[in-house]
Biopython code that builds the backbone (N, CA, C, O; Angstrom):
import numpy as np
from Bio.PDB.StructureBuilder import StructureBuilder

atoms = [
    (1, "MET", "N", (-150.072, -78.564, -14.138)),
    (1, "MET", "CA", (-149.190, -78.341, -13.015)),
    (1, "MET", "C", (-149.976, -78.756, -11.640)),
    (1, "MET", "O", (-151.163, -78.475, -11.470)),
    (2, "ASN", "N", (-149.302, -79.352, -10.822)),
    (2, "ASN", "CA", (-149.511, -79.604, -9.313)),
    (2, "ASN", "C", (-149.084, -78.706, -8.379)),
    (2, "ASN", "O", (-147.930, -78.817, -7.965)),
    (3, "HIS", "N", (-149.773, -77.858, -7.978)),
    (3, "HIS", "CA", (-149.134, -76.630, -6.956)),
    (3, "HIS", "C", (-148.651, -77.196, -5.683)),
    (3, "HIS", "O", (-147.532, -76.957, -5.229)),
    (4, "LYS", "N", (-149.540, -77.965, -5.114)),
    (4, "LYS", "CA", (-149.382, -78.520, -3.665)),
    (4, "LYS", "C", (-149.065, -77.217, -2.905)),
    (4, "LYS", "O", (-148.089, -77.132, -2.159)),
    (5, "ALA", "N", (-149.883, -76.260, -3.112)),
    (5, "ALA", "CA", (-149.760, -74.966, -2.274)),
    (5, "ALA", "C", (-150.051, -75.242, -0.827)),
    (5, "ALA", "O", (-150.882, -76.071, -0.456)),
    (6, "LYS", "N", (-149.352, -74.533, -0.066)),
    (6, "LYS", "CA", (-149.546, -74.458, 1.473)),
    (6, "LYS", "C", (-150.183, -73.126, 2.036)),
    (6, "LYS", "O", (-150.739, -73.077, 3.133)),
    (7, "SER", "N", (-150.044, -72.010, 1.147)),
    (7, "SER", "CA", (-150.656, -70.765, 1.603)),
    (7, "SER", "C", (-150.431, -69.782, 0.388)),
    (7, "SER", "O", (-149.625, -70.014, -0.513)),
    (8, "ILE", "N", (-151.184, -68.726, 0.456)),
    (8, "ILE", "CA", (-150.901, -67.693, -0.401)),
    (8, "ILE", "C", (-151.150, -66.482, 0.543)),
    (8, "ILE", "O", (-152.113, -66.453, 1.308)),
    (9, "ARG", "N", (-150.213, -65.465, 0.447)),
    (9, "ARG", "CA", (-149.986, -64.306, 1.199)),
    (9, "ARG", "C", (-149.853, -63.094, 0.417)),
    (9, "ARG", "O", (-148.896, -62.917, -0.338)),
    (10, "ALA", "N", (-150.973, -62.088, 0.610)),
    (10, "ALA", "CA", (-150.714, -60.850, -0.065)),
    (10, "ALA", "C", (-149.828, -60.007, 0.568)),
    (10, "ALA", "O", (-149.599, -60.244, 1.754)),
    (11, "PHE", "N", (-149.163, -58.881, -0.071)),
    (11, "PHE", "CA", (-148.471, -57.888, 0.503)),
    (11, "PHE", "C", (-149.586, -56.471, 0.554)),
    (11, "PHE", "O", (-150.240, -56.004, -0.379)),
    (12, "ILE", "N", (-149.534, -56.129, 1.628)),
    (12, "ILE", "CA", (-150.206, -54.827, 1.314)),
    (12, "ILE", "C", (-149.426, -53.700, 2.006)),
    (12, "ILE", "O", (-148.606, -53.933, 2.894)),
    (13, "GLY", "N", (-149.735, -52.390, 1.531)),
    (13, "GLY", "CA", (-148.892, -51.266, 2.151)),
    (13, "GLY", "C", (-149.531, -50.619, 3.022)),
    (13, "GLY", "O", (-150.667, -51.026, 3.264)),
    (14, "ALA", "N", (-149.047, -49.479, 3.732)),
    (14, "ALA", "CA", (-149.555, -48.598, 4.707)),
    (14, "ALA", "C", (-149.062, -47.118, 4.631)),
    (14, "ALA", "O", (-147.887, -46.830, 4.400)),
    (15, "LYS", "N", (-150.052, -46.204, 4.843)),
    (15, "LYS", "CA", (-149.884, -44.922, 4.772)),
    (15, "LYS", "C", (-149.065, -44.539, 6.018)),
    (15, "LYS", "O", (-148.053, -43.839, 5.971)),
    (16, "ASN", "N", (-149.641, -45.107, 7.233)),
    (16, "ASN", "CA", (-148.781, -44.805, 8.339)),
    (16, "ASN", "C", (-148.745, -46.279, 8.906)),
    (16, "ASN", "O", (-149.736, -46.867, 9.339)),
    (17, "TYR", "N", (-147.259, -46.877, 8.836)),
    (17, "TYR", "CA", (-147.193, -48.026, 9.151)),
    (17, "TYR", "C", (-147.424, -48.377, 10.728)),
    (17, "TYR", "O", (-147.897, -49.476, 11.020)),
    (18, "GLU", "N", (-147.118, -47.525, 11.642)),
    (18, "GLU", "CA", (-147.475, -47.763, 13.064)),
    (18, "GLU", "C", (-148.980, -47.785, 13.382)),
    (18, "GLU", "O", (-149.440, -48.528, 14.249)),
    (19, "ILE", "N", (-149.619, -47.069, 12.760)),
    (19, "ILE", "CA", (-151.144, -46.795, 12.853)),
    (19, "ILE", "C", (-151.925, -48.157, 12.226)),
    (19, "ILE", "O", (-152.979, -48.602, 12.682)),
    (20, "SER", "N", (-151.207, -48.703, 11.124)),
    (20, "SER", "CA", (-151.854, -49.828, 10.391)),
    (20, "SER", "C", (-151.386, -51.184, 11.478)),
    (20, "SER", "O", (-152.155, -52.102, 11.763)),
    (21, "ARG", "N", (-150.411, -51.098, 11.825)),
    (21, "ARG", "CA", (-149.970, -52.201, 12.648)),
    (21, "ARG", "C", (-150.889, -52.328, 13.788)),
    (21, "ARG", "O", (-151.439, -53.393, 14.066)),
    (22, "SER", "N", (-151.039, -51.324, 14.395)),
    (22, "SER", "CA", (-152.080, -51.186, 15.700)),
    (22, "SER", "C", (-153.775, -51.560, 15.155)),
    (22, "SER", "O", (-154.527, -52.288, 15.802)),
    (23, "PHE", "N", (-154.065, -51.037, 14.134)),
    (23, "PHE", "CA", (-155.254, -51.320, 13.507)),
    (23, "PHE", "C", (-155.349, -52.879, 13.475)),
    (23, "PHE", "O", (-156.200, -53.484, 14.128)),
    (24, "TYR", "N", (-154.437, -53.488, 12.688)),
    (24, "TYR", "CA", (-154.538, -55.050, 12.404)),
    (24, "TYR", "C", (-154.421, -55.788, 13.927)),
    (24, "TYR", "O", (-155.013, -56.856, 14.078)),
    (25, "ARG", "N", (-153.867, -55.370, 14.739)),
    (25, "ARG", "CA", (-153.965, -56.022, 16.058)),
    (25, "ARG", "C", (-155.167, -56.060, 16.591)),
    (25, "ARG", "O", (-155.686, -57.033, 17.139)),
    (26, "ASN", "N", (-155.702, -54.814, 16.408)),
    (26, "ASN", "CA", (-157.035, -54.563, 17.199)),
    (26, "ASN", "C", (-158.103, -55.307, 16.460)),
    (26, "ASN", "O", (-159.171, -55.611, 16.990)),
    (27, "LEU", "N", (-157.766, -55.612, 15.134)),
    (27, "LEU", "CA", (-158.900, -56.505, 14.481)),
    (27, "LEU", "C", (-158.661, -57.833, 14.799)),
    (27, "LEU", "O", (-159.493, -58.649, 14.404)),
    (28, "GLY", "N", (-157.820, -58.178, 15.351)),
    (28, "GLY", "CA", (-157.547, -59.839, 15.948)),
    (28, "GLY", "C", (-156.496, -60.411, 15.217)),
    (28, "GLY", "O", (-156.331, -61.618, 15.396)),
    (29, "PHE", "N", (-155.746, -59.838, 14.439)),
    (29, "PHE", "CA", (-154.743, -60.526, 14.049)),
    (29, "PHE", "C", (-153.381, -60.612, 14.862)),
    (29, "PHE", "O", (-153.019, -59.651, 15.542)),
    (30, "GLU", "N", (-152.769, -61.567, 14.797)),
    (30, "GLU", "CA", (-151.563, -61.824, 15.481)),
    (30, "GLU", "C", (-150.272, -61.251, 14.564)),
    (30, "GLU", "O", (-150.125, -61.536, 13.375)),
    (31, "GLU", "N", (-149.438, -60.461, 15.277)),
    (31, "GLU", "CA", (-148.394, -59.823, 14.465)),
    (31, "GLU", "C", (-147.085, -60.562, 14.837)),
    (31, "GLU", "O", (-146.650, -60.779, 15.968)),
    (32, "VAL", "N", (-146.537, -60.914, 13.600)),
    (32, "VAL", "CA", (-145.068, -61.377, 13.744)),
    (32, "VAL", "C", (-144.138, -60.368, 12.930)),
    (32, "VAL", "O", (-144.128, -60.222, 11.708)),
    (33, "VAL", "N", (-143.420, -59.757, 13.799)),
    (33, "VAL", "CA", (-142.295, -58.493, 13.208)),
    (33, "VAL", "C", (-141.142, -59.403, 12.443)),
    (33, "VAL", "O", (-140.439, -60.304, 12.900)),
    (34, "LEU", "N", (-141.205, -58.843, 11.124)),
    (34, "LEU", "CA", (-140.272, -59.603, 10.335)),
    (34, "LEU", "C", (-138.945, -58.490, 9.998)),
    (34, "LEU", "O", (-137.883, -58.942, 9.569)),
    (35, "SER", "N", (-139.089, -57.342, 10.184)),
    (35, "SER", "CA", (-138.176, -56.414, 10.201)),
    (35, "SER", "C", (-138.648, -55.118, 10.603)),
    (35, "SER", "O", (-139.765, -55.054, 11.115)),
    (36, "SER", "N", (-137.892, -53.964, 10.431)),
    (36, "SER", "CA", (-138.426, -52.862, 11.030)),
    (36, "SER", "C", (-139.444, -52.257, 10.031)),
    (36, "SER", "O", (-140.032, -51.257, 10.443)),
    (37, "ASN", "N", (-139.752, -52.698, 8.779)),
    (37, "ASN", "CA", (-140.563, -52.109, 8.023)),
    (37, "ASN", "C", (-141.442, -53.216, 7.179)),
    (37, "ASN", "O", (-141.872, -53.025, 6.041)),
    (38, "MET", "N", (-141.633, -54.470, 7.996)),
    (38, "MET", "CA", (-142.447, -55.318, 7.591)),
    (38, "MET", "C", (-142.902, -56.419, 8.689)),
    (38, "MET", "O", (-142.130, -56.939, 9.495)),
    (39, "SER", "N", (-144.244, -56.675, 8.584)),
    (39, "SER", "CA", (-144.575, -57.473, 9.631)),
    (39, "SER", "C", (-145.594, -58.537, 8.858)),
    (39, "SER", "O", (-145.947, -58.263, 7.711)),
    (40, "TYR", "N", (-145.992, -59.571, 9.403)),
    (40, "TYR", "CA", (-146.680, -60.730, 9.030)),
    (40, "TYR", "C", (-147.841, -60.737, 9.951)),
    (40, "TYR", "O", (-147.605, -60.851, 11.154)),
    (41, "PHE", "N", (-149.116, -60.625, 9.522)),
    (41, "PHE", "CA", (-150.206, -60.677, 10.504)),
    (41, "PHE", "C", (-150.996, -61.936, 10.099)),
    (41, "PHE", "O", (-151.214, -62.216, 8.920)),
    (42, "LYS", "N", (-151.373, -62.610, 11.042)),
    (42, "LYS", "CA", (-152.085, -63.979, 10.809)),
    (42, "LYS", "C", (-153.131, -64.290, 11.801)),
    (42, "LYS", "O", (-153.075, -63.868, 12.956)),
    (43, "SER", "N", (-154.188, -65.107, 11.301)),
    (43, "SER", "CA", (-155.074, -65.580, 11.719)),
    (43, "SER", "C", (-155.357, -67.127, 11.523)),
    (43, "SER", "O", (-155.913, -67.601, 10.532)),
    (44, "GLU", "N", (-154.871, -67.877, 12.665)),
    (44, "GLU", "CA", (-154.788, -69.329, 12.474)),
    (44, "GLU", "C", (-153.804, -69.729, 11.351)),
    (44, "GLU", "O", (-152.622, -69.684, 11.690)),
    (45, "THR", "N", (-154.041, -70.087, 10.160)),
    (45, "THR", "CA", (-153.178, -70.618, 9.426)),
    (45, "THR", "C", (-153.000, -69.614, 8.109)),
    (45, "THR", "O", (-152.157, -69.878, 7.251)),
    (46, "LEU", "N", (-153.880, -68.412, 8.011)),
    (46, "LEU", "CA", (-153.888, -67.529, 7.190)),
    (46, "LEU", "C", (-153.146, -66.298, 7.393)),
    (46, "LEU", "O", (-152.840, -66.013, 8.551)),
    (47, "GLY", "N", (-152.822, -65.551, 6.476)),
    (47, "GLY", "CA", (-152.078, -64.164, 6.740)),
    (47, "GLY", "C", (-151.646, -63.594, 5.674)),
    (47, "GLY", "O", (-151.766, -64.183, 4.600)),
    (48, "PHE", "N", (-150.952, -62.115, 5.753)),
    (48, "PHE", "CA", (-150.713, -61.304, 4.930)),
    (48, "PHE", "C", (-149.479, -60.575, 5.492)),
    (48, "PHE", "O", (-149.157, -60.690, 6.674)),
    (49, "TYR", "N", (-148.842, -59.870, 4.665)),
    (49, "TYR", "CA", (-147.754, -58.850, 5.081)),
    (49, "TYR", "C", (-148.081, -57.517, 4.799)),
    (49, "TYR", "O", (-148.580, -56.996, 3.802)),
    (50, "LEU", "N", (-147.705, -57.072, 5.861)),
    (50, "LEU", "CA", (-147.951, -55.552, 5.934)),
    (50, "LEU", "C", (-146.547, -54.841, 5.754)),
    (50, "LEU", "O", (-145.568, -55.110, 6.450)),
    (51, "GLN", "N", (-146.566, -53.921, 4.759)),
    (51, "GLN", "CA", (-145.164, -53.136, 4.563)),
    (51, "GLN", "C", (-145.246, -51.778, 4.816)),
    (51, "GLN", "O", (-146.370, -51.288, 4.712)),
    (52, "ASP", "N", (-144.306, -51.033, 5.130)),
    (52, "ASP", "CA", (-144.133, -49.949, 5.364)),
    (52, "ASP", "C", (-143.926, -49.066, 4.085)),
    (52, "ASP", "O", (-142.905, -48.383, 4.009)),
    (53, "ALA", "N", (-144.633, -49.056, 3.317)),
    (53, "ALA", "CA", (-144.532, -48.613, 2.025)),
    (53, "ALA", "C", (-146.018, -47.991, 1.697)),
    (53, "ALA", "O", (-147.050, -48.475, 2.162)),
    (54, "TYR", "N", (-145.982, -46.992, 0.939)),
    (54, "TYR", "CA", (-147.247, -46.384, 0.439)),
    (54, "TYR", "C", (-147.254, -45.576, -0.940)),
    (54, "TYR", "O", (-146.697, -44.487, -1.084)),
    (55, "VAL", "N", (-147.950, -46.247, -1.918)),
    (55, "VAL", "CA", (-148.071, -45.726, -3.211)),
    (55, "VAL", "C", (-149.640, -45.873, -3.268)),
    (55, "VAL", "O", (-150.374, -46.862, -3.281)),
    (56, "LYS", "N", (-149.909, -44.332, -3.302)),
    (56, "LYS", "CA", (-151.388, -44.275, -3.394)),
    (56, "LYS", "C", (-152.129, -45.092, -4.468)),
    (56, "LYS", "O", (-152.983, -45.889, -4.079)),
    (57, "ASP", "N", (-151.916, -44.983, -5.594)),
    (57, "ASP", "CA", (-152.762, -45.834, -6.702)),
    (57, "ASP", "C", (-152.777, -47.366, -6.257)),
    (57, "ASP", "O", (-153.763, -48.087, -6.407)),
    (58, "TRP", "N", (-151.588, -47.773, -5.702)),
    (58, "TRP", "CA", (-151.473, -49.392, -5.255)),
    (58, "TRP", "C", (-152.589, -49.589, -4.131)),
    (58, "TRP", "O", (-153.491, -50.422, -4.218)),
    (59, "ILE", "N", (-152.386, -48.617, -2.951)),
    (59, "ILE", "CA", (-153.389, -48.813, -1.747)),
    (59, "ILE", "C", (-154.770, -48.683, -2.295)),
    (59, "ILE", "O", (-155.511, -49.638, -2.065)),
    (60, "ASP", "N", (-155.269, -47.662, -2.991)),
    (60, "ASP", "CA", (-156.470, -47.324, -3.401)),
    (60, "ASP", "C", (-157.151, -48.429, -4.221)),
    (60, "ASP", "O", (-158.376, -48.527, -4.292)),
    (61, "ASN", "N", (-156.275, -49.273, -4.850)),
    (61, "ASN", "CA", (-156.876, -50.414, -5.674)),
    (61, "ASN", "C", (-156.462, -51.743, -5.023)),
    (61, "ASN", "O", (-156.361, -52.757, -5.713)),
    (62, "THR", "N", (-156.247, -51.747, -3.848)),
    (62, "THR", "CA", (-156.155, -53.076, -3.123)),
    (62, "THR", "C", (-157.247, -53.496, -2.278)),
    (62, "THR", "O", (-157.766, -52.829, -1.383)),
    (63, "MET", "N", (-157.562, -54.717, -2.664)),
    (63, "MET", "CA", (-158.926, -55.291, -2.050)),
    (63, "MET", "C", (-158.224, -56.719, -1.665)),
    (63, "MET", "O", (-157.489, -57.338, -2.434)),
    (64, "VAL", "N", (-158.591, -57.156, -0.285)),
    (64, "VAL", "CA", (-158.749, -58.475, 0.243)),
    (64, "VAL", "C", (-159.816, -59.111, 0.397)),
    (64, "VAL", "O", (-160.819, -58.497, 0.759)),
    (65, "PHE", "N", (-159.855, -60.401, 0.176)),
    (65, "PHE", "CA", (-161.167, -61.077, 0.625)),
    (65, "PHE", "C", (-160.926, -62.209, 1.575)),
    (65, "PHE", "O", (-160.216, -63.171, 1.287)),
    (66, "MET", "N", (-161.545, -62.058, 2.721)),
    (66, "MET", "CA", (-161.255, -63.075, 3.881)),
    (66, "MET", "C", (-162.682, -63.760, 4.167)),
    (66, "MET", "O", (-163.625, -63.054, 4.524)),
    (67, "GLU", "N", (-162.820, -65.121, 4.007)),
    (67, "GLU", "CA", (-163.937, -65.834, 4.282)),
    (67, "GLU", "C", (-163.917, -66.071, 5.603)),
    (67, "GLU", "O", (-162.890, -66.461, 6.159)),
    (68, "VAL", "N", (-165.218, -65.828, 6.341)),
    (68, "VAL", "CA", (-165.366, -66.077, 7.855)),
    (68, "VAL", "C", (-166.252, -67.252, 7.863)),
    (68, "VAL", "O", (-166.849, -67.545, 6.827)),
    (69, "GLU", "N", (-166.387, -67.914, 8.872)),
    (69, "GLU", "CA", (-167.254, -69.016, 9.109)),
    (69, "GLU", "C", (-168.720, -68.448, 9.255)),
    (69, "GLU", "O", (-169.653, -68.906, 8.597)),
    (70, "ASP", "N", (-168.862, -67.392, 10.186)),
    (70, "ASP", "CA", (-170.258, -66.708, 10.393)),
    (70, "ASP", "C", (-170.092, -65.138, 10.230)),
    (70, "ASP", "O", (-169.580, -64.431, 11.098)),
    (71, "VAL", "N", (-170.583, -64.671, 9.014)),
    (71, "VAL", "CA", (-170.493, -63.135, 8.598)),
    (71, "VAL", "C", (-171.249, -62.350, 9.782)),
    (71, "VAL", "O", (-170.820, -61.254, 10.146)),
    (72, "GLN", "N", (-172.289, -62.886, 10.326)),
    (72, "GLN", "CA", (-173.255, -61.984, 11.052)),
    (72, "GLN", "C", (-172.431, -62.089, 12.510)),
    (72, "GLN", "O", (-172.316, -61.055, 13.168)),
    (73, "GLN", "N", (-171.894, -63.268, 12.982)),
    (73, "GLN", "CA", (-171.188, -63.078, 14.246)),
    (73, "GLN", "C", (-169.900, -62.118, 14.070)),
    (73, "GLN", "O", (-169.580, -61.309, 14.941)),
    (74, "PHE", "N", (-169.226, -62.279, 12.917)),
    (74, "PHE", "CA", (-168.192, -61.524, 12.891)),
    (74, "PHE", "C", (-168.557, -59.745, 12.670)),
    (74, "PHE", "O", (-167.791, -58.853, 13.035)),
    (75, "TYR", "N", (-169.534, -59.583, 12.177)),
    (75, "TYR", "CA", (-169.939, -58.422, 11.904)),
    (75, "TYR", "C", (-170.192, -57.514, 13.444)),
    (75, "TYR", "O", (-169.821, -56.389, 13.777)),
    (76, "ARG", "N", (-170.962, -58.534, 14.141)),
    (76, "ARG", "CA", (-171.455, -57.843, 15.579)),
    (76, "ARG", "C", (-170.052, -57.800, 16.233)),
    (76, "ARG", "O", (-169.899, -56.803, 16.939)),
    (77, "GLU", "N", (-168.989, -58.639, 16.173)),
    (77, "GLU", "CA", (-167.859, -58.291, 16.941)),
    (77, "GLU", "C", (-167.110, -57.262, 16.437)),
    (77, "GLU", "O", (-166.450, -56.582, 17.223)),
    (78, "LEU", "N", (-167.096, -57.001, 15.125)),
    (78, "LEU", "CA", (-166.528, -55.858, 14.570)),
    (78, "LEU", "C", (-166.996, -54.584, 14.839)),
    (78, "LEU", "O", (-166.260, -53.597, 14.843)),
    (79, "LEU", "N", (-168.190, -54.557, 15.067)),
    (79, "LEU", "CA", (-168.882, -53.250, 15.522)),
    (79, "LEU", "C", (-168.512, -52.775, 16.985)),
    (79, "LEU", "O", (-168.388, -51.594, 17.307)),
    (80, "THR", "N", (-168.329, -54.020, 17.950)),
    (80, "THR", "CA", (-167.986, -53.568, 19.269)),
    (80, "THR", "C", (-166.628, -53.079, 19.322)),
    (80, "THR", "O", (-166.292, -52.371, 20.272)),
    (81, "LEU", "N", (-165.626, -53.444, 18.202)),
    (81, "LEU", "CA", (-164.331, -52.756, 18.263)),
    (81, "LEU", "C", (-164.397, -51.102, 18.116)),
    (81, "LEU", "O", (-163.519, -50.349, 18.536)),
    (82, "ASP", "N", (-165.565, -50.702, 17.461)),
    (82, "ASP", "CA", (-165.568, -49.303, 17.170)),
    (82, "ASP", "C", (-164.195, -48.706, 16.588)),
    (82, "ASP", "O", (-163.630, -47.693, 17.001)),
    (83, "LEU", "N", (-163.778, -49.548, 15.539)),
    (83, "LEU", "CA", (-162.681, -48.888, 14.809)),
    (83, "LEU", "C", (-162.741, -47.567, 14.337)),
    (83, "LEU", "O", (-161.785, -46.841, 14.608)),
    (84, "PRO", "N", (-163.700, -47.101, 13.667)),
    (84, "PRO", "CA", (-163.958, -45.780, 12.872)),
    (84, "PRO", "C", (-163.476, -44.620, 14.014)),
    (84, "PRO", "O", (-162.808, -43.643, 13.675)),
    (85, "SER", "N", (-163.916, -44.866, 15.440)),
    (85, "SER", "CA", (-163.699, -43.951, 16.477)),
    (85, "SER", "C", (-162.184, -43.871, 16.735)),
    (85, "SER", "O", (-161.680, -42.799, 17.069)),
    (86, "LYS", "N", (-161.412, -45.048, 16.578)),
    (86, "LYS", "CA", (-160.103, -45.022, 17.024)),
    (86, "LYS", "C", (-159.093, -44.857, 15.760)),
    (86, "LYS", "O", (-157.888, -44.746, 15.989)),
    (87, "TYR", "N", (-159.501, -44.845, 14.651)),
    (87, "TYR", "CA", (-158.544, -44.851, 13.542)),
    (87, "TYR", "C", (-159.190, -43.877, 12.318)),
    (87, "TYR", "O", (-160.284, -44.099, 11.800)),
    (88, "GLN", "N", (-158.531, -43.050, 12.054)),
    (88, "GLN", "CA", (-158.921, -41.882, 11.014)),
    (88, "GLN", "C", (-159.125, -42.717, 9.712)),
    (88, "GLN", "O", (-158.310, -43.607, 9.466)),
    (89, "GLY", "N", (-160.167, -42.481, 8.866)),
    (89, "GLY", "CA", (-160.279, -43.135, 7.792)),
    (89, "GLY", "C", (-160.921, -44.403, 7.573)),
    (89, "GLY", "O", (-161.280, -44.883, 6.498)),
    (90, "VAL", "N", (-161.027, -44.909, 8.788)),
    (90, "VAL", "CA", (-161.567, -46.312, 8.736)),
    (90, "VAL", "C", (-163.247, -46.385, 8.609)),
    (90, "VAL", "O", (-164.067, -45.690, 9.209)),
    (91, "ARG", "N", (-163.467, -47.385, 7.693)),
    (91, "ARG", "CA", (-164.955, -47.184, 7.501)),
    (91, "ARG", "C", (-165.505, -48.743, 7.716)),
    (91, "ARG", "O", (-164.880, -49.657, 7.178)),
    (92, "VAL", "N", (-166.603, -49.001, 8.456)),
    (92, "VAL", "CA", (-167.349, -50.334, 8.507)),
    (92, "VAL", "C", (-168.692, -50.152, 7.419)),
    (92, "VAL", "O", (-169.439, -49.176, 7.484)),
    (93, "VAL", "N", (-168.825, -51.038, 6.617)),
    (93, "VAL", "CA", (-169.875, -51.019, 5.726)),
    (93, "VAL", "C", (-170.698, -52.269, 6.101)),
    (93, "VAL", "O", (-170.094, -53.342, 6.102)),
    (94, "PRO", "N", (-172.014, -52.254, 6.420)),
    (94, "PRO", "CA", (-172.871, -53.328, 6.833)),
    (94, "PRO", "C", (-172.858, -54.369, 6.020)),
    (94, "PRO", "O", (-172.263, -54.179, 4.960)),
    (95, "ILE", "N", (-173.429, -55.630, 6.222)),
    (95, "ILE", "CA", (-173.572, -56.784, 5.559)),
    (95, "ILE", "C", (-174.376, -56.858, 4.586)),
    (95, "ILE", "O", (-175.570, -56.751, 4.867)),
    (96, "ARG", "N", (-173.998, -57.057, 3.189)),
    (96, "ARG", "CA", (-174.755, -57.287, 2.010)),
    (96, "ARG", "C", (-175.165, -58.776, 1.579)),
    (96, "ARG", "O", (-174.351, -59.678, 1.379)),
    (97, "GLU", "N", (-176.412, -58.879, 1.479)),
    (97, "GLU", "CA", (-176.663, -60.278, 1.065)),
    (97, "GLU", "C", (-176.693, -60.557, -0.469)),
    (97, "GLU", "O", (-177.561, -59.994, -1.135)),
    (98, "LEU", "N", (-175.844, -61.348, -1.040)),
    (98, "LEU", "CA", (-175.574, -61.437, -2.371)),
    (98, "LEU", "C", (-175.946, -62.877, -2.920)),
    (98, "LEU", "O", (-176.161, -63.737, -2.066)),
    (99, "ASP", "N", (-176.041, -63.218, -4.213)),
    (99, "ASP", "CA", (-176.523, -64.577, -4.740)),
    (99, "ASP", "C", (-175.311, -65.451, -4.325)),
    (99, "ASP", "O", (-175.594, -66.646, -4.242)),
    (100, "TRP", "N", (-174.227, -65.177, -4.090)),
    (100, "TRP", "CA", (-173.191, -66.123, -3.688)),
    (100, "TRP", "C", (-172.987, -66.518, -1.938)),
    (100, "TRP", "O", (-172.638, -67.561, -1.385)),
    (101, "GLY", "N", (-173.350, -65.263, -1.440)),
    (101, "GLY", "CA", (-173.579, -65.523, 0.166)),
    (101, "GLY", "C", (-173.456, -63.824, 0.633)),
    (101, "GLY", "O", (-173.915, -62.887, -0.021)),
    (102, "SER", "N", (-172.881, -63.745, 1.642)),
    (102, "SER", "CA", (-173.000, -62.476, 2.318)),
    (102, "SER", "C", (-171.732, -62.133, 2.712)),
    (102, "SER", "O", (-170.894, -62.965, 3.060)),
    (103, "GLU", "N", (-171.514, -60.718, 2.667)),
    (103, "GLU", "CA", (-170.340, -59.815, 3.160)),
    (103, "GLU", "C", (-170.467, -58.572, 3.825)),
    (103, "GLU", "O", (-171.436, -57.830, 3.659)),
    (104, "CYS", "N", (-169.393, -58.295, 4.667)),
    (104, "CYS", "CA", (-169.351, -57.052, 5.208)),
    (104, "CYS", "C", (-168.028, -56.194, 4.734)),
    (104, "CYS", "O", (-167.208, -56.846, 4.088)),
    (105, "PHE", "N", (-167.757, -54.966, 4.951)),
    (105, "PHE", "CA", (-166.444, -54.460, 4.321)),
    (105, "PHE", "C", (-166.022, -53.585, 5.416)),
    (105, "PHE", "O", (-166.716, -53.081, 6.299)),
    (106, "VAL", "N", (-164.553, -53.479, 5.172)),
    (106, "VAL", "CA", (-163.760, -52.529, 6.356)),
    (106, "VAL", "C", (-162.579, -51.957, 5.561)),
    (106, "VAL", "O", (-161.733, -52.652, 4.998)),
    (107, "HIS", "N", (-162.607, -50.712, 5.574)),
    (107, "HIS", "CA", (-161.566, -49.742, 4.880)),
    (107, "HIS", "C", (-160.607, -49.509, 5.926)),
    (107, "HIS", "O", (-160.909, -48.967, 6.989)),
    (108, "ASP", "N", (-159.450, -49.914, 5.633)),
    (108, "ASP", "CA", (-158.394, -49.815, 6.845)),
    (108, "ASP", "C", (-157.835, -48.325, 6.839)),
    (108, "ASP", "O", (-158.250, -47.544, 5.983)),
    (109, "PRO", "N", (-156.960, -47.951, 7.721)),
    (109, "PRO", "CA", (-156.465, -46.452, 7.731)),
    (109, "PRO", "C", (-155.810, -46.095, 6.717)),
    (109, "PRO", "O", (-155.673, -44.884, 6.542)),
    (110, "SER", "N", (-155.231, -47.012, 5.783)),
    (110, "SER", "CA", (-154.707, -46.521, 4.441)),
    (110, "SER", "C", (-155.467, -46.243, 3.353)),
    (110, "SER", "O", (-155.154, -45.442, 2.473)),
    (111, "GLY", "N", (-156.680, -47.033, 3.406)),
    (111, "GLY", "CA", (-157.805, -47.071, 2.221)),
    (111, "GLY", "C", (-157.950, -48.716, 1.706)),
    (111, "GLY", "O", (-158.807, -49.062, 0.893)),
    (112, "VAL", "N", (-157.005, -49.615, 2.297)),
    (112, "VAL", "CA", (-157.285, -51.084, 1.760)),
    (112, "VAL", "C", (-158.610, -51.183, 2.127)),
    (112, "VAL", "O", (-159.109, -50.643, 3.114)),
    (113, "LEU", "N", (-159.300, -52.037, 1.139)),
    (113, "LEU", "CA", (-160.656, -52.405, 1.447)),
    (113, "LEU", "C", (-160.554, -53.983, 1.629)),
    (113, "LEU", "O", (-160.074, -54.745, 0.790)),
    (114, "TRP", "N", (-161.032, -54.310, 2.740)),
    (114, "TRP", "CA", (-161.333, -55.763, 3.123)),
    (114, "TRP", "C", (-162.856, -56.108, 2.965)),
    (114, "TRP", "O", (-163.802, -55.378, 3.260)),
    (115, "HIS", "N", (-162.897, -57.411, 2.423)),
    (115, "HIS", "CA", (-164.063, -58.143, 2.306)),
    (115, "HIS", "C", (-164.118, -59.175, 3.179)),
    (115, "HIS", "O", (-163.308, -60.101, 3.129)),
    (116, "PHE", "N", (-165.067, -59.103, 4.041)),
    (116, "PHE", "CA", (-165.347, -60.209, 5.097)),
    (116, "PHE", "C", (-166.524, -60.994, 4.795)),
    (116, "PHE", "O", (-167.618, -60.575, 5.171)),
    (117, "GLY", "N", (-166.407, -62.332, 4.013)),
    (117, "GLY", "CA", (-167.675, -63.024, 3.707)),
    (117, "GLY", "C", (-167.862, -64.373, 3.972)),
    (117, "GLY", "O", (-166.934, -65.082, 4.359)),
    (118, "GLU", "N", (-169.092, -64.820, 3.776)),
    (118, "GLU", "CA", (-169.381, -66.183, 3.993)),
    (118, "GLU", "C", (-170.104, -66.721, 2.947)),
    (118, "GLU", "O", (-171.104, -66.085, 2.614)),
    (119, "PHE", "N", (-169.826, -67.820, 2.297)),
    (119, "PHE", "CA", (-170.320, -68.220, 1.119)),
    (119, "PHE", "C", (-171.717, -69.241, 1.494)),
    (119, "PHE", "O", (-171.779, -69.876, 2.546)),
    (120, "LYS", "N", (-172.624, -69.262, 0.609)),
    (120, "LYS", "CA", (-173.783, -70.199, 0.984)),
    (120, "LYS", "C", (-173.371, -71.566, 0.883)),
    (120, "LYS", "O", (-172.425, -71.980, 0.213)),
    (121, "LYS", "N", (-174.129, -72.219, 1.577)),
    (121, "LYS", "CA", (-173.776, -73.693, 1.832)),
    (121, "LYS", "C", (-174.630, -74.354, 0.950)),
    (121, "LYS", "O", (-174.618, -75.584, 0.884)),
]
sb = StructureBuilder()
sb.init_structure("model")
sb.init_model(0)
sb.init_chain("A")
sb.init_seg("    ")
for serial, (resi, resn, name, xyz) in enumerate(atoms, 1):
    if name == "N":
        sb.init_residue(resn, " ", resi, " ")
    sb.init_atom(name, np.array(xyz, "f"), 0.0, 1.0, " ", f" {name:<3s}", serial, name[0])
structure = sb.get_structure()
């Protein structure tokens, strides 16, 4: 099969949709409102759908990996946002160095786990 894919977009849920929308805008994503219960959040050509839907088992098991150009710079900027003081349940985990590269983690207000990483060159 020759996919000729142009993008791949995950759907994630939100325990409190308005709080999650605010969180992702603060994190630097641009929001495109699609309906009263769904938005598309993008960063350049990448993006994901945020839904006003919450199923605990689904959210507790959702992880998203986003490759960034410079994880050190990303982490420094992430810390300046001070998201844990603004959003209940948000956690930022420092960078870990691994065989394949390095990454830091962010737990969103609903519990979705984001990996922000940089692969070794």
